[in-house]
Structure formats: structure tokens, C-alpha cells
C-alpha positions as CSV (number, residue, x, y, z in Angstrom):
1,X,-4.3,0.3,-20.3
2,X,-1.0,1.7,-21.4
3,X,0.8,4.8,-19.8
4,X,3.3,6.8,-22.1
5,X,5.9,8.5,-20.1
6,X,9.4,9.8,-20.4
7,X,12.5,7.5,-20.8
8,X,14.3,6.8,-17.3
9,X,17.6,4.9,-17.0
10,X,16.2,1.6,-16.0
11,X,14.3,1.3,-19.3
12,X,17.4,0.9,-21.3
13,X,17.8,-3.0,-20.6
14,X,14.2,-3.5,-21.4
15,X,14.2,-1.7,-24.6
16,X,17.5,-3.5,-25.7
17,X,15.8,-6.7,-25.2
18,X,12.4,-5.7,-27.1
19,X,14.5,-4.5,-30.0
20,X,16.2,-7.9,-30.2
21,X,13.1,-9.6,-29.7
22,X,11.3,-8.1,-32.7
23,X,13.6,-9.6,-35.3
24,X,13.8,-6.4,-37.4
25,X,16.8,-4.8,-36.2
26,X,20.4,-5.7,-37.0
27,X,22.8,-5.8,-34.5
28,X,24.3,-2.3,-35.6
29,X,20.8,-0.8,-35.8
30,X,20.2,-1.8,-32.0
31,X,23.4,-0.4,-31.2
32,X,22.5,2.9,-32.8
33,X,19.4,2.9,-30.8
34,X,21.1,2.4,-27.8
35,X,23.5,5.2,-28.4
36,X,20.7,7.6,-28.8
37,X,19.2,6.2,-25.6
38,X,22.4,7.0,-23.8
39,X,22.7,10.7,-25.2
40,X,19.2,11.1,-24.1
41,X,20.0,9.8,-20.4
42,X,23.4,11.4,-19.9
43,X,22.5,14.9,-21.4
44,X,19.2,16.4,-20.0
45,X,20.4,19.8,-22.0
46,X,20.2,18.0,-25.4
47,X,17.2,18.8,-27.5
48,X,17.8,16.7,-30.6
49,X,16.1,13.3,-29.3
50,X,12.8,13.0,-27.3
51,X,12.3,9.4,-26.0
52,X,9.2,8.2,-24.4
53,X,7.9,4.6,-23.2
54,X,4.8,2.6,-23.2
55,X,4.4,1.2,-19.9
56,X,1.9,-1.9,-19.5
57,X,-0.4,-1.9,-16.4
58,X,2.3,-4.4,-14.7
59,X,4.9,-1.6,-15.3
60,X,6.6,-3.4,-17.9
61,X,8.3,-1.6,-20.8
62,X,5.9,-2.5,-23.7
63,X,7.2,-0.2,-26.5
64,X,9.2,3.0,-27.2
65,X,9.5,5.8,-29.4
66,X,12.5,8.3,-30.1
67,X,11.8,11.2,-32.2
68,X,13.2,14.7,-32.5
69,X,13.3,18.1,-34.4
70,X,14.8,18.0,-37.7
71,X,18.0,20.3,-37.8
72,X,17.8,23.4,-39.9
73,X,14.0,22.8,-40.8
74,X,11.2,24.7,-39.2
75,X,8.3,22.6,-37.9
76,X,9.7,19.3,-38.9
77,X,10.5,16.3,-37.0
78,X,12.1,12.9,-37.6
79,X,10.7,9.8,-36.1
80,X,13.9,7.7,-35.5
81,X,12.6,4.6,-33.7
82,X,9.5,3.2,-32.7
83,X,9.2,-0.5,-31.7
84,X,6.9,-2.5,-29.6
85,X,7.6,-5.8,-27.7
86,X,6.5,-8.7,-29.6
87,X,4.0,-10.1,-26.5
88,X,2.5,-6.7,-26.9
89,X,2.1,-6.3,-30.6
90,X,-1.4,-6.0,-31.9
91,X,-2.8,-4.3,-29.1
92,X,-2.7,-0.7,-30.7
93,X,0.3,0.4,-28.4
94,X,2.3,1.3,-31.6
95,X,-0.7,3.6,-32.7
96,X,-0.8,5.0,-29.3
97,X,2.9,6.1,-29.6
98,X,2.5,7.2,-32.9
99,X,-0.6,9.4,-32.0
100,X,1.2,10.5,-28.9
101,X,4.1,11.9,-30.8
102,X,1.8,13.5,-33.2
103,X,0.2,15.4,-30.5
104,X,3.5,16.5,-29.1
105,X,4.6,17.8,-32.5
106,X,1.7,19.7,-32.8
107,X,1.9,21.4,-29.3
108,X,5.3,22.2,-30.6
109,X,3.9,24.1,-33.6
110,X,5.2,21.1,-35.6
111,X,3.8,20.5,-39.2
112,X,5.6,17.7,-40.6
113,X,6.8,14.2,-39.5
114,X,9.3,12.2,-41.6
115,X,9.7,8.5,-40.9
116,X,12.1,6.4,-42.9
117,X,12.1,2.4,-43.2
118,X,13.5,-0.3,-45.2
119,X,11.8,-2.0,-48.4
120,X,12.5,-5.3,-47.1
121,X,9.6,-7.6,-47.3
122,X,9.8,-8.4,-43.4
123,X,9.1,-4.7,-42.9
124,X,5.5,-4.8,-44.9
125,X,3.6,-4.8,-41.8
126,X,5.7,-1.6,-40.6
127,X,5.0,-0.1,-43.9
128,X,1.3,-1.1,-43.9
129,X,1.2,0.6,-40.2
130,X,2.4,3.7,-41.4
131,X,0.0,4.0,-44.3
132,X,-2.9,3.0,-42.0
133,X,-1.9,5.8,-40.0
134,X,-2.4,8.6,-42.9
135,X,1.2,8.8,-43.7
136,X,2.1,8.8,-47.4
137,X,5.0,7.3,-49.1
138,X,6.9,10.2,-50.4
139,X,10.1,9.0,-51.8
140,X,11.8,5.7,-52.5
141,X,15.7,5.5,-52.8
142,X,16.7,2.4,-54.4
143,X,19.3,0.2,-53.1
144,X,20.1,2.7,-50.1
145,X,20.8,0.6,-47.3
146,X,22.2,-2.6,-49.5
147,X,21.5,-3.8,-52.8
148,X,18.0,-4.6,-53.3
149,X,16.9,-2.6,-49.8
150,X,15.7,0.9,-50.5
151,X,14.8,3.5,-48.3
152,X,11.1,4.5,-48.1
153,X,10.3,7.8,-47.0
154,X,6.9,8.5,-45.2
155,X,5.6,11.8,-44.3
156,X,2.6,12.9,-42.6
157,X,1.6,17.1,-42.7
158,X,-0.2,17.7,-39.5
159,X,-3.0,20.4,-39.5
160,X,-3.0,22.7,-36.6
161,X,-6.5,23.6,-35.2
162,X,-7.1,27.3,-34.4
163,X,-8.6,28.2,-31.3
């Protein structure tokens, strides 16, 4: 059973470790992820980044997600980071984190979630994860990150249920 809760200061080191362990992120990318965590932890009044942790039964950090409202857009949110520790992958934790933020975004009258990722072959499972989660590939920007590494932009429009 996984518990999803808000990020706390002691989660920083385990998240740094899981980002390294995945093998997906460069040192610079990990630095950016940790910078967002630091902003979240140090400024409780900031509203740009919302960070949640997936915690295992043993209270171990199994994964995390960072998202936030897109500046100057109404009802649009960006998913900045989602990662699951390798030993917890393939257990539905990523899907639980993604579903969790979709519900949170809908609760804030959000209508659209945008996710960007790399076109590198090692991100094939990530791309398939988004497609299986009903995100559509809306754009590809050639050679965005570096030559031969395109920026892929996935989107999902959320449907609001009227009561």
C-alpha cells in the first residue's frame, strides 16, 4: 500500500538518491529537481510548485511528483517531475502519483496538464507510460535539448463532472 503525502524536509535526500538511481537524469537535471524541492521547503507561501511523495508501507520514499499551475494560463498545470525509485517501479506507483495530481488539478478547476520529456530511446518507457495514461503527444520540437534529442510535449484535457 502506498501513501501519498506532501513533501517534508527529510524526503530531500531519498529523492536525490532515487533520481540518481533511475539513470534517466543528468547531474544538471537532478540539480534543477533539488532546487525546486528547496524552493518548496523554504518558502511555504510560494504557489508555483506542489510536491508530493509516495511512501511505502515501510515509510520509505518510493517516488515523488512535482507540478504546478502554468503562469498566466487559466486552468493549465505543468508536470515538472515524476520519478519512482527503481526497486518500486512496475508496481503502479507512477500511475498512482499521476492519478493523484490529476484529481488535485481537477479539484482546483484545472482543465489541462502538460508534460514534457525527451525523445531519447531510454525515455521510451516514459513516453509509453504517458500514452497509456491517456496523454496525447501534442508537439515535438526537433533538436530541443541537444542535436538528435527532441522535446516531446504530452497533454491531457481533464473533464469536469458537474454535480
